[in-house]
MARKEDO-399212 format. One record per residue: residue in one letter; y, z, x of N, C-alpha, C in turn. Coordinates in steps of 0.05 Angstrom, whole numbers, padded with zeros to 5 digits, always signed. Atoms other than C-alpha are relative to their C-alpha. Layout:
aYZXYZXYZX
...
END
This chain:
m-00018+00022+00001+00262+00290-00583-00014-00026+00007
q+00013+00025-00004+00238+00218-00588+00011-00014+00025
n-00009+00014-00024+00240+00180-00521-00002-00030-00004
y+00000+00029+00000+00254+00107-00509+00000-00010+00029
i-00002+00012-00026+00244+00062-00449+00022-00021-00001
s-00023+00018+00000+00309+00027-00434+00003-00013+00028
a-00005+00014-00025+00327-00024-00380+00030-00004+00004
t-00028+00005-00007+00394-00026-00345+00000-00022+00021
y+00001+00024-00016+00404-00095-00315+00024-00001+00019
p-00021+00002-00020+00447-00115-00255+00028-00005-00011
d-00026+00006+00012+00503-00140-00301+00011+00024-00016
g-00010-00024+00013+00508-00070-00331-00010+00005-00028
h+00008-00004+00028+00479-00082-00400-00028+00014-00001
t+00024-00016+00004+00423-00037-00427-00015-00010-00025
e+00016+00008+00023+00365-00056-00472-00022+00020-00004
t+00023-00016+00006+00313-00014-00507-00025-00018+00000
l+00024+00017-00003+00245-00043-00487-00023+00010-00016
f+00025-00011+00012+00196+00005-00519+00006+00027-00012
t-00001-00027+00013+00190+00064-00566-00025+00015+00007
t+00023-00015-00010+00145+00116-00535-00014+00016-00022
l+00014-00017+00020+00097+00164-00570+00019+00022-00010
a-00015-00023+00011+00125+00218-00615-00006+00024+00017
p+00004-00023-00017+00134+00284-00579-00026+00016-00005
h+00024-00016+00006+00076+00319-00616-00025-00014+00009
e+00024+00014-00008+00028+00264-00593-00003-00001+00031
t+00000+00003-00029+00047+00267-00519-00020+00017+00015
p+00019-00016-00016+00006+00326-00492-00029-00010-00001
e+00028+00009+00003-00060+00301-00520-00004-00028+00013
a+00002+00027-00013-00046+00229-00497-00001+00002+00030
l-00001-00004-00029-00030+00253-00427-00026+00011+00010
d+00026-00011-00007-00094+00294-00424-00021-00022+00000
r+00020+00022+00002-00135+00234-00447+00003-00020+00023
l-00005+00019-00022-00102+00189-00395-00011+00011+00026
c+00010-00012-00026-00117+00237-00337-00031+00001+00000
e+00030-00002+00002-00189+00248-00361-00012-00028+00004
e+00011+00027-00002-00201+00173-00367+00003-00011+00029
y-00004+00009-00028-00171+00158-00298-00020+00014+00018
n+00019-00015-00017-00213+00213-00265-00028-00009-00004
r+00027+00009+00006-00275+00187-00300-00006-00027+00014
v+00005+00027-00011-00268+00114-00279+00000+00000+00031
i-00001-00002-00029-00249+00133-00208-00025+00015+00011
g+00023-00016-00009-00303+00186-00202-00027-00015-00002
n+00025+00016+00004-00357+00139-00229+00001-00027+00014
m-00004+00026-00014-00329+00080-00188-00004-00023-00020
e+00002+00021+00020-00325+00039-00252+00021-00021+00003
l-00022+00019-00003-00260+00006-00231+00012+00004+00028
e-00013-00002-00026-00227-00010-00165+00026+00016-00002
p-00025-00016+00001-00171+00040-00149+00025-00017-00003
l-00024+00017+00001-00121-00018-00140+00003-00013-00027
i-00003+00008+00028-00134-00037-00213+00005+00024-00017
a-00003-00024+00016-00141+00033-00241+00027+00013+00002
i-00026-00013-00005-00076+00058-00210+00022-00013-00016
p-00021+00012+00017-00030+00006-00242-00004+00005-00030
v+00005-00005+00028-00064+00016-00309+00008+00028-00007
f-00008-00027+00005-00054+00091-00304+00030+00003-00001
i-00029-00002-00001+00019+00083-00284+00013-00013-00025
h-00011+00014+00023+00032+00034-00340-00003+00018-00025
d+00005-00017+00023+00001+00080-00392+00017+00026+00001
f-00018-00024-00004+00040+00140-00363+00028-00007-00010
l-00027+00008+00008+00104+00101-00373+00002-00005-00030
c+00000+00004+00030+00084+00083-00445+00001+00027-00014
i-00001-00027+00012+00071+00157-00460+00027+00013+00004
h-00027-00009-00005+00137+00175-00427+00003+00030-00006
p+00001-00028+00008+00125+00250-00427+00026+00017+00003
f-00024-00016-00006+00194+00273-00401+00024-00013-00013
n-00025+00010+00011+00264+00266-00429+00014-00018+00021
d-00013+00015-00022+00287+00240-00361-00018+00000+00024
g+00015+00000-00026+00258+00220-00294-00028-00011-00001
n+00028+00011+00002+00195+00185-00319-00005-00023+00021
g+00003+00022-00020+00208+00124-00274-00005+00012+00028
r+00003-00012-00026+00217+00167-00212-00028+00014+00003
m+00026-00013-00001+00155+00208-00230-00022-00020+00003
s+00021+00021-00002+00114+00144-00239-00002-00010+00028
r+00002+00009-00028+00133+00122-00168-00013+00021+00018
l+00013-00022-00015+00113+00190-00140-00030+00000-00005
l+00029+00000+00007+00047+00186-00177-00013-00024+00012
t+00011+00024-00013+00036+00115-00151-00006+00006+00029
t+00005-00006-00029+00044+00139-00079-00022+00020+00003
l+00021-00020-00002+00000+00200-00091-00027-00011-00005
l+00026+00012+00007-00056+00161-00124-00009-00020+00021
l+00007+00018-00022-00054+00109-00069-00010+00016+00024
y+00009-00018-00022-00059+00165-00017-00028+00009-00005
r+00027-00011+00007-00119+00195-00053-00022-00021+00002
s+00020+00021-00001-00153+00127-00052+00000-00013+00028
g+00001+00010-00028-00140+00115+00023+00020-00021+00007
f-00021+00020-00006-00078+00070+00019+00026+00016+00006
y-00022-00018-00010-00023+00103+00061+00026-00014+00005
v-00024+00016-00006+00030+00049+00062+00025+00014-00010
g-00024-00014+00011+00077+00093+00020+00010+00021+00019
k-00009-00020-00020+00081+00141+00079+00020-00013+00018
y-00017+00014-00019+00117+00088+00119+00021-00019-00013
i-00018+00019+00015+00149+00040+00068+00005+00012-00027
s-00007-00011+00026+00186+00064+00007-00006-00019-00023
l+00006+00016+00024+00154+00036-00056+00024+00001-00020
e-00023-00004+00018+00213+00065-00095+00022-00021+00007
a-00021+00019-00008+00262+00022-00054-00008-00029-00006
k+00009+00027+00005+00220-00041-00062+00002-00006-00030
i-00003+00004+00029+00218-00032-00138+00029-00002-00008
a-00029+00000+00007+00293-00018-00141+00012-00027+00008
k-00011+00026-00009+00306-00084-00104-00005-00022-00020
n+00008+00021+00019+00271-00124-00159-00004+00012-00028
k+00003-00014+00026+00285-00084-00222-00005-00019-00023
d+00005+00020+00021+00287-00147-00265-00030-00006-00003
l+00029+00006+00001+00215-00163-00246-00015+00023-00010
y+00013-00025+00010+00195-00091-00258+00002+00002-00030
y-00003-00003+00029+00224-00089-00328-00014-00023-00015
d+00014+00022+00013+00196-00158-00345-00030+00005-00002
a+00029-00006+00000+00126-00138-00324-00007+00023-00019
l+00005-00023+00017+00131-00072-00360+00002-00008-00029
y-00003+00009+00028+00156-00104-00424-00023-00018-00009
a+00022+00018+00007+00102-00158-00422-00026+00016-00005
s+00025-00015+00003+00047-00106-00415+00001+00021-00022
q-00003-00021+00021+00075-00057-00467-00003-00012-00028
k+00002+00012+00027+00072-00107-00525-00027+00008-00012
y+00024-00008+00016+00022-00081-00577-00016+00023+00013
w+00014-00024-00012+00006-00019-00535-00008+00020-00021
h+00006-00020+00021+00010+00026-00596-00025-00009-00016
e+00023+00010+00015-00042-00019-00630-00025-00002+00017
g+00023+00003-00018-00088-00018-00569-00007-00028+00006
k+00006+00028-00005-00081-00093-00560+00018-00012+00021
n-00018+00009-00021-00034-00097-00501-00016-00013+00023
d+00011+00013-00024-00047-00138-00438+00012+00013+00025
p-00011-00013-00024-00040-00096-00374+00003-00018+00024
v+00000+00018-00024-00047-00156-00328+00027-00004+00012
p-00027+00004-00013+00028-00170-00318+00009+00023+00017
f-00009-00023-00016+00041-00099-00295-00018+00004+00024
i+00019-00003-00023-00022-00097-00252+00009-00020+00022
k-00008+00020-00020+00000-00162-00217+00026+00009+00013
y-00026-00008-00012+00071-00135-00208-00004+00023+00020
l+00003-00023-00018+00049-00069-00177-00016-00007+00024
l+00016+00009-00023-00003-00101-00133+00017-00017+00019
g-00018+00015-00017+00050-00150-00109+00019+00017+00015
t-00018-00019-00014+00096-00092-00092-00014+00014+00022
i+00016-00013-00021+00041-00057-00053-00005-00019+00023
l+00005+00020-00021+00024-00121-00016+00026-00005+00016
a-00026+00004-00014+00098-00132+00001+00006+00024+00019
a-00004-00024-00017+00101-00060+00028-00018-00002+00025
y+00018+00003-00023+00040-00074+00073+00011-00022+00019
k-00012+00021-00018+00074-00138+00099+00023+00011+00015
d-00023-00013-00014+00137-00098+00115-00010+00018+00022
f+00012-00018-00020+00094-00047+00152-00010-00016+00024
e+00011+00017-00021+00059-00102+00191+00023-00011+00017
d-00023+00010-00015+00127-00132+00210+00012+00021+00018
r-00011-00022-00016+00152-00065+00234-00018+00007+00024
f+00019-00005-00021+00089-00053+00274+00002-00021+00022
a-00002+00022-00019+00096-00121+00306+00025+00003+00017
l-00025-00004-00015+00168-00106+00326-00004+00022+00021
v+00004-00021-00019+00145-00042+00360-00016-00011+00024
e+00017+00011-00021+00092-00081+00399+00016-00020+00017
i-00016+00020-00015+00142-00136+00418+00016+00014+00022
k-00017-00014-00020+00184-00084+00455-00016+00010+00023
r+00017-00009-00022+00124-00066+00499-00012-00024+00014
s+00012+00022-00015+00096-00110+00554-00029-00002-00007
a+00028+00005+00005+00027-00140+00548-00017+00020+00016
l+00014-00019-00017+00005-00094+00605-00001+00027-00014
e-00001-00026+00013+00027-00032+00567-00017+00001-00025
i+00015+00001+00025-00005-00054+00502-00030+00001+00007
v+00029+00001-00007-00072-00070+00536-00008+00026+00013
r+00006-00026-00011-00069-00006+00576-00006+00021-00022
s+00004-00019+00022-00062+00034+00512-00026-00005-00015
a+00025+00007+00014-00119-00004+00480-00025+00009+00016
t+00023-00008-00016-00166+00010+00539-00004+00030-00001
m+00002-00029+00001-00150+00084+00533-00014+00010-00025
n+00014-00006+00025-00179+00082+00463-00029-00007+00000
k+00028+00008-00002-00245+00055+00487-00016+00021+00016
i+00019-00018-00014-00304+00099+00508-00022-00016+00012
g+00021+00015-00013-00352+00071+00559+00008-00028+00006
r-00005+00028-00007-00358-00003+00573+00011-00016-00024
f-00011+00017+00022-00319-00055+00533+00005-00028+00011
t-00004+00028-00007-00308-00129+00533+00029-00009-00006
k-00026+00012+00006-00247-00174+00531+00004-00003-00030
q-00002+00003+00029-00262-00187+00458+00006+00026-00014
d-00006-00027+00011-00261-00112+00443+00030+00005+00001
i-00028-00004-00003-00190-00110+00470+00016-00019-00017
r-00014+00020+00016-00170-00173+00434+00002+00010-00029
e+00000-00010+00028-00189-00141+00367+00021+00023-00003
l-00019-00022+00001-00144-00081+00384+00029-00010+00004
c-00026+00011-00007-00086-00126+00406+00005-00027-00013
p-00001+00026+00014-00080-00181+00353+00026-00015+00006
s-00026+00013-00005-00007-00195+00373+00001-00015+00027
l+00000+00012-00027-00027-00217+00444-00018-00024+00001
s+00018+00023-00004-00055-00284+00466-00022+00008+00019
i+00023-00006-00017-00121-00286+00502+00007-00001+00029
s-00008+00002-00028-00087-00307+00567+00016+00025+00008
s-00015-00025-00006-00040-00246+00563-00020+00023+00004
i+00020-00022-00003-00100-00200+00553-00015-00003+00026
e+00015+00004-00025-00138-00232+00611+00018+00008+00024
g-00019-00007-00022-00076-00224+00656+00003+00030+00002
a-00004-00030-00001-00067-00151+00636-00025+00013+00010
l+00025-00012-00010-00141-00135+00648-00003-00004+00030
r+00001+00006-00029-00137-00169+00716+00019+00019+00015
k-00019-00017-00013-00075-00129+00734-00009+00030+00000
l+00010-00027+00002-00105-00063+00710-00024+00005+00020
t+00022-00001-00020-00167-00078+00753+00011+00002+00028
e-00013-00001-00027-00122-00091+00814+00013+00027+00005
l-00013-00026-00003-00085-00026+00801-00020+00023+00003
g+00020-00020-00003-00151+00011+00803-00004+00017-00025
e+00004-00015+00025-00148+00034+00730-00026-00008-00014
l+00025+00010+00012-00207-00009+00709-00019-00009+00021
r+00021+00013-00017-00272-00031+00741-00013-00021-00016
r+00012+00023+00013-00302-00098+00725-00029-00004+00008
e+00028+00006-00006-00376-00114+00720-00008-00026-00012
g+00010+00025+00010-00409-00181+00712+00020-00023+00002
n-00017+00024+00000-00380-00251+00704-00002-00015-00026
g+00001+00016+00024-00363-00299+00649+00000+00016-00025
r+00002-00013+00026-00381-00279+00579-00012+00028+00001
s+00013-00026-00002-00421-00220+00603+00017+00021+00014
t-00018-00019-00014-00361-00188+00637+00006+00024-00017
k-00007-00025+00013-00350-00116+00619+00019+00016+00018
y-00019-00017-00014-00297-00065+00638-00005+00029-00008
y-00001-00028+00007-00292+00010+00640+00022+00014+00015
r-00022-00014-00013-00236+00058+00656-00011+00019+00022
i+00007-00018-00022-00238+00096+00722+00014+00027-00003
n-00014-00025+00004-00186+00148+00703+00012+00001-00027
END
């Protein structure tokens, strides 16, 4: 059965955006797509954050299933990001972010699908869209992480940071682990931890170092 890519907009109307490959062409096209992706990633010919949107776009153009291609593309996006070391999908739903801006999704998909059958399409609009979605997910994750840190005192945050250090460390080492804290808050917390007997201080000024006692 011939598949079509259709868009359902917020006002309820539906439009056919793209006619996919004929069913008999689908298996071979899908095999070629996977082989090409594995080749460019394996040979490091293309950055994963470029290769992944291109793969997802072509997968949607091939449209191998009668139903659920969009959901499958989102699962594949998360999986391929995981495999390339980008784990934001574990904490922030890319599916939900795409659903919030379906108009932008369909516009980018439509723009990149023009002349796909002729091999003359421009994948850039869809690449930009998907990278923007991934970036927005990372910003959401950063905001959530900041909220978690806000609920903890500076002393608790710095104490946790010192527990992650082995051997001697400097104030700057702790500052890098606690970007949400001001330098004065870090200095105050280090002073308090020293007074509590959890840290020992060596040296003065810029040469000051600390290490945990327990």
